C-alpha positions as protocol buffer text, in pm:
chain_id: "A"
residue {
  index: 1
  type: MET
  ca { x: 4268 y: -1617 z: -1693 }
}
residue {
  index: 2
  type: SER
  ca { x: 4487 y: -1646 z: -1386 }
}
residue {
  index: 3
  type: LYS
  ca { x: 4394 y: -1865 z: -1092 }
}
residue {
  index: 4
  type: LYS
  ca { x: 4323 y: -1564 z: -869 }
}
residue {
  index: 5
  type: ARG
  ca { x: 4112 y: -1392 z: -1137 }
}
residue {
  index: 6
  type: GLU
  ca { x: 3896 y: -1707 z: -1147 }
}
residue {
  index: 7
  type: LEU
  ca { x: 3863 y: -1687 z: -768 }
}
residue {
  index: 8
  type: ILE
  ca { x: 3766 y: -1321 z: -791 }
}
residue {
  index: 9
  type: GLN
  ca { x: 3495 y: -1407 z: -1048 }
}
residue {
  index: 10
  type: ILE
  ca { x: 3349 y: -1663 z: -806 }
}
residue {
  index: 11
  type: ILE
  ca { x: 3356 y: -1406 z: -525 }
}
residue {
  index: 12
  type: LEU
  ca { x: 3195 y: -1141 z: -747 }
}
residue {
  index: 13
  type: THR
  ca { x: 2918 y: -1381 z: -847 }
}
residue {
  index: 14
  type: GLN
  ca { x: 2841 y: -1449 z: -481 }
}
residue {
  index: 15
  type: LEU
  ca { x: 2855 y: -1078 z: -390 }
}
residue {
  index: 16
  type: ASN
  ca { x: 2625 y: -984 z: -679 }
}
residue {
  index: 17
  type: THR
  ca { x: 2375 y: -1252 z: -575 }
}
residue {
  index: 18
  type: GLU
  ca { x: 2380 y: -1117 z: -220 }
}
residue {
  index: 19
  type: LEU
  ca { x: 2334 y: -762 z: -352 }
}
residue {
  index: 20
  type: GLU
  ca { x: 2029 y: -864 z: -557 }
}
residue {
  index: 21
  type: LEU
  ca { x: 1868 y: -1027 z: -253 }
}
residue {
  index: 22
  type: ILE
  ca { x: 1936 y: -728 z: -30 }
}
residue {
  index: 23
  type: LEU
  ca { x: 1794 y: -487 z: -286 }
}
residue {
  index: 24
  type: LEU
  ca { x: 1477 y: -698 z: -312 }
}
residue {
  index: 25
  type: SER
  ca { x: 1447 y: -708 z: 67 }
}
residue {
  index: 26
  type: ALA
  ca { x: 1505 y: -333 z: 92 }
}
residue {
  index: 27
  type: LYS
  ca { x: 1235 y: -272 z: -166 }
}
residue {
  index: 28
  type: ALA
  ca { x: 990 y: -492 z: 24 }
}
residue {
  index: 29
  type: ALA
  ca { x: 1074 y: -321 z: 355 }
}
residue {
  index: 30
  type: ARG
  ca { x: 1033 y: 23 z: 195 }
}
residue {
  index: 31
  type: GLN
  ca { x: 693 y: -79 z: 58 }
}
residue {
  index: 32
  type: ALA
  ca { x: 593 y: -213 z: 399 }
}
residue {
  index: 33
  type: ALA
  ca { x: 703 y: 111 z: 564 }
}
residue {
  index: 34
  type: THR
  ca { x: 489 y: 323 z: 335 }
}
residue {
  index: 35
  type: HIS
  ca { x: 192 y: 88 z: 301 }
}
residue {
  index: 36
  type: GLU
  ca { x: -140 y: 208 z: 436 }
}
residue {
  index: 37
  type: GLU
  ca { x: -156 y: -84 z: 682 }
}
residue {
  index: 38
  type: SER
  ca { x: 169 y: 35 z: 840 }
}
residue {
  index: 39
  type: LYS
  ca { x: 21 y: 361 z: 959 }
}
residue {
  index: 40
  type: ALA
  ca { x: 38 y: 381 z: 1335 }
}
residue {
  index: 41
  type: GLU
  ca { x: -289 y: 307 z: 1509 }
}
residue {
  index: 42
  type: ASP
  ca { x: -165 y: 455 z: 1835 }
}
residue {
  index: 43
  type: SER
  ca { x: 154 y: 589 z: 1993 }
}
residue {
  index: 44
  type: HIS
  ca { x: 281 y: 235 z: 2065 }
}
residue {
  index: 45
  type: ASP
  ca { x: 241 y: 104 z: 1710 }
}
residue {
  index: 46
  type: THR
  ca { x: 584 y: 119 z: 1546 }
}
residue {
  index: 47
  type: ARG
  ca { x: 540 y: -120 z: 1250 }
}
residue {
  index: 48
  type: GLY
  ca { x: 601 y: 146 z: 987 }
}
residue {
  index: 49
  type: LEU
  ca { x: 896 y: 294 z: 1174 }
}
residue {
  index: 50
  type: GLU
  ca { x: 1058 y: -47 z: 1218 }
}
residue {
  index: 51
  type: ALA
  ca { x: 1012 y: -127 z: 849 }
}
residue {
  index: 52
  type: SER
  ca { x: 1172 y: 204 z: 752 }
}
residue {
  index: 53
  type: TYR
  ca { x: 1473 y: 133 z: 980 }
}
residue {
  index: 54
  type: LEU
  ca { x: 1507 y: -209 z: 818 }
}
residue {
  index: 55
  type: ALA
  ca { x: 1492 y: -61 z: 469 }
}
residue {
  index: 56
  type: GLY
  ca { x: 1755 y: 197 z: 560 }
}
residue {
  index: 57
  type: ALA
  ca { x: 1990 y: -66 z: 704 }
}
residue {
  index: 58
  type: GLN
  ca { x: 1947 y: -286 z: 399 }
}
residue {
  index: 59
  type: MET
  ca { x: 2025 y: 5 z: 166 }
}
residue {
  index: 60
  type: ALA
  ca { x: 2339 y: 83 z: 367 }
}
residue {
  index: 61
  type: ARG
  ca { x: 2447 y: -282 z: 328 }
}
residue {
  index: 62
  type: ALA
  ca { x: 2371 y: -263 z: -45 }
}
residue {
  index: 63
  type: LEU
  ca { x: 2589 y: 48 z: -81 }
}
residue {
  index: 64
  type: ALA
  ca { x: 2875 y: -124 z: 104 }
}
residue {
  index: 65
  type: LEU
  ca { x: 2841 y: -427 z: -124 }
}
residue {
  index: 66
  type: LYS
  ca { x: 2845 y: -207 z: -435 }
}
residue {
  index: 67
  type: LYS
  ca { x: 3166 y: -45 z: -311 }
}
residue {
  index: 68
  type: THR
  ca { x: 3324 y: -385 z: -250 }
}
residue {
  index: 69
  type: ILE
  ca { x: 3212 y: -518 z: -589 }
}
residue {
  index: 70
  type: ALA
  ca { x: 3358 y: -211 z: -762 }
}
residue {
  index: 71
  type: ALA
  ca { x: 3698 y: -264 z: -593 }
}
residue {
  index: 72
  type: TYR
  ca { x: 3755 y: -628 z: -688 }
}
residue {
  index: 73
  type: PRO
  ca { x: 3832 y: -578 z: -1060 }
}
residue {
  index: 74
  type: PHE
  ca { x: 4117 y: -343 z: -966 }
}
residue {
  index: 75
  type: MET
  ca { x: 4275 y: -574 z: -707 }
}
residue {
  index: 76
  type: ASN
  ca { x: 4645 y: -648 z: -755 }
}
residue {
  index: 77
  type: VAL
  ca { x: 4658 y: -1023 z: -809 }
}
residue {
  index: 78
  type: GLN
  ca { x: 5018 y: -1084 z: -902 }
}
residue {
  index: 79
  type: GLU
  ca { x: 5137 y: -1439 z: -850 }
}
residue {
  index: 80
  type: LEU
  ca { x: 5348 y: -1482 z: -537 }
}
residue {
  index: 81
  type: LYS
  ca { x: 5624 y: -1738 z: -479 }
}
residue {
  index: 82
  type: ALA
  ca { x: 5725 y: -1918 z: -159 }
}
residue {
  index: 83
  type: GLY
  ca { x: 5996 y: -1659 z: -78 }
}
residue {
  index: 84
  type: ASP
  ca { x: 5764 y: -1360 z: -124 }
}
residue {
  index: 85
  type: SER
  ca { x: 5594 y: -1181 z: 163 }
}
residue {
  index: 86
  type: ILE
  ca { x: 5218 y: -1203 z: 200 }
}
residue {
  index: 87
  type: LYS
  ca { x: 5027 y: -895 z: 85 }
}
residue {
  index: 88
  type: VAL
  ca { x: 4673 y: -807 z: -14 }
}
residue {
  index: 89
  type: GLY
  ca { x: 4574 y: -1027 z: -306 }
}
residue {
  index: 90
  type: ALA
  ca { x: 4755 y: -1334 z: -171 }
}
residue {
  index: 91
  type: LEU
  ca { x: 4595 y: -1677 z: -170 }
}
residue {
  index: 92
  type: ILE
  ca { x: 4733 y: -1843 z: 143 }
}
residue {
  index: 93
  type: GLU
  ca { x: 4737 y: -2197 z: 275 }
}
residue {
  index: 94
  type: VAL
  ca { x: 4793 y: -2244 z: 648 }
}
residue {
  index: 95
  type: GLU
  ca { x: 4798 y: -2545 z: 876 }
}
residue {
  index: 96
  type: ASN
  ca { x: 4647 y: -2564 z: 1223 }
}
residue {
  index: 97
  type: THR
  ca { x: 4628 y: -2882 z: 1429 }
}
residue {
  index: 98
  type: GLY
  ca { x: 4700 y: -3093 z: 1122 }
}
residue {
  index: 99
  type: LYS
  ca { x: 4426 y: -2935 z: 908 }
}
residue {
  index: 100
  type: LYS
  ca { x: 4481 y: -2713 z: 607 }
}
residue {
  index: 101
  type: PHE
  ca { x: 4288 y: -2388 z: 564 }
}
residue {
  index: 102
  type: HIS
  ca { x: 4282 y: -2154 z: 266 }
}
residue {
  index: 103
  type: TYR
  ca { x: 4246 y: -1776 z: 283 }
}
residue {
  index: 104
  type: PHE
  ca { x: 4225 y: -1502 z: 24 }
}
residue {
  index: 105
  type: LEU
  ca { x: 4351 y: -1173 z: 167 }
}
residue {
  index: 106
  type: VAL
  ca { x: 4163 y: -864 z: 46 }
}
residue {
  index: 107
  type: SER
  ca { x: 4147 y: -497 z: 147 }
}
residue {
  index: 108
  type: GLN
  ca { x: 3767 y: -495 z: 187 }
}
residue {
  index: 109
  type: GLY
  ca { x: 3475 y: -731 z: 163 }
}
residue {
  index: 110
  type: GLY
  ca { x: 3591 y: -1020 z: 379 }
}
residue {
  index: 111
  type: GLY
  ca { x: 3379 y: -1249 z: 588 }
}
residue {
  index: 112
  type: MET
  ca { x: 3261 y: -1488 z: 321 }
}
residue {
  index: 113
  type: ALA
  ca { x: 3363 y: -1834 z: 210 }
}
residue {
  index: 114
  type: VAL
  ca { x: 3362 y: -1966 z: -147 }
}
residue {
  index: 115
  type: THR
  ca { x: 3437 y: -2301 z: -304 }
}
residue {
  index: 116
  type: PHE
  ca { x: 3736 y: -2284 z: -536 }
}
residue {
  index: 117
  type: GLU
  ca { x: 3920 y: -2580 z: -687 }
}
residue {
  index: 118
  type: ASP
  ca { x: 3735 y: -2825 z: -461 }
}
residue {
  index: 119
  type: ARG
  ca { x: 3831 y: -2647 z: -139 }
}
residue {
  index: 120
  type: THR
  ca { x: 3679 y: -2382 z: 80 }
}
residue {
  index: 121
  type: VAL
  ca { x: 3852 y: -2046 z: 63 }
}
residue {
  index: 122
  type: GLN
  ca { x: 3773 y: -1797 z: 338 }
}
residue {
  index: 123
  type: VAL
  ca { x: 3793 y: -1434 z: 224 }
}
residue {
  index: 124
  type: ILE
  ca { x: 3952 y: -1221 z: 496 }
}
residue {
  index: 125
  type: THR
  ca { x: 4057 y: -859 z: 513 }
}
residue {
  index: 126
  type: SER
  ca { x: 4393 y: -724 z: 614 }
}
residue {
  index: 127
  type: ALA
  ca { x: 4217 y: -561 z: 911 }
}
residue {
  index: 128
  type: ALA
  ca { x: 4096 y: -896 z: 1052 }
}
residue {
  index: 129
  type: PRO
  ca { x: 4316 y: -1042 z: 1327 }
}
residue {
  index: 130
  type: LEU
  ca { x: 4438 y: -1330 z: 1110 }
}
residue {
  index: 131
  type: GLY
  ca { x: 4479 y: -1109 z: 803 }
}
residue {
  index: 132
  type: GLU
  ca { x: 4680 y: -857 z: 1001 }
}
residue {
  index: 133
  type: ALA
  ca { x: 4899 y: -1134 z: 1145 }
}
residue {
  index: 134
  type: LEU
  ca { x: 4963 y: -1284 z: 798 }
}
residue {
  index: 135
  type: LEU
  ca { x: 5064 y: -957 z: 628 }
}
residue {
  index: 136
  type: GLY
  ca { x: 5437 y: -950 z: 557 }
}
residue {
  index: 137
  type: ARG
  ca { x: 5491 y: -1312 z: 659 }
}
residue {
  index: 138
  type: LYS
  ca { x: 5640 y: -1588 z: 442 }
}
residue {
  index: 139
  type: VAL
  ca { x: 5602 y: -1961 z: 386 }
}
residue {
  index: 140
  type: GLY
  ca { x: 5726 y: -2145 z: 694 }
}
residue {
  index: 141
  type: ASP
  ca { x: 5638 y: -1865 z: 937 }
}
residue {
  index: 142
  type: VAL
  ca { x: 5402 y: -1935 z: 1226 }
}
residue {
  index: 143
  type: VAL
  ca { x: 5148 y: -1676 z: 1335 }
}
residue {
  index: 144
  type: GLU
  ca { x: 4954 y: -1680 z: 1659 }
}
residue {
  index: 145
  type: ILE
  ca { x: 4601 y: -1548 z: 1697 }
}
residue {
  index: 146
  type: GLU
  ca { x: 4417 y: -1511 z: 2027 }
}
residue {
  index: 147
  type: GLY
  ca { x: 4131 y: -1762 z: 2028 }
}
residue {
  index: 148
  type: GLN
  ca { x: 3829 y: -1770 z: 2255 }
}
residue {
  index: 149
  type: ARG
  ca { x: 4007 y: -1981 z: 2512 }
}
residue {
  index: 150
  type: VAL
  ca { x: 4361 y: -2036 z: 2394 }
}
residue {
  index: 151
  type: PRO
  ca { x: 4586 y: -1887 z: 2128 }
}
residue {
  index: 152
  type: ARG
  ca { x: 4575 y: -2061 z: 1790 }
}
residue {
  index: 153
  type: GLU
  ca { x: 4887 y: -2110 z: 1583 }
}
residue {
  index: 154
  type: PHE
  ca { x: 4884 y: -2117 z: 1205 }
}
residue {
  index: 155
  type: LYS
  ca { x: 5185 y: -2233 z: 1003 }
}
residue {
  index: 156
  type: ILE
  ca { x: 5201 y: -2079 z: 656 }
}
residue {
  index: 157
  type: THR
  ca { x: 5249 y: -2368 z: 412 }
}
residue {
  index: 158
  type: ALA
  ca { x: 5191 y: -2201 z: 73 }
}
residue {
  index: 159
  type: ILE
  ca { x: 5116 y: -1867 z: -90 }
}
residue {
  index: 160
  type: VAL
  ca { x: 5010 y: -1786 z: -445 }
}
């Protein structure tokens, strides 16, 4: 199994765990929304309505997770070399203020961090500001991202 396929398995395990928890929460919210105690006692009592909104939002999140989970097995994970351009499926190491950061660039389902080979790997999408800035770049390039107060520079030190 390739290095990136191992990373994908770790990501999928985390996504599936999150999906299970959301489905359990959605089920509990749905039961609360339809439970006899949730019936409105007056026009200002919105317990049942609020529970139904929560259940609906959780089901929407569950559907988005299922879509993301279904996409990962088909991700192009070819190994990249130092002279190659960054594309979706790249595992990237960057340096900022003397610290090294690791990112896995995906088309959907970013916003999570996993531990892989004793380091934290942040999963980012190509639509995220850093992901967009990294696309097409190579080892040695420097990308700049607008920070909260000042721009942050990231030097690309490795890609796989």
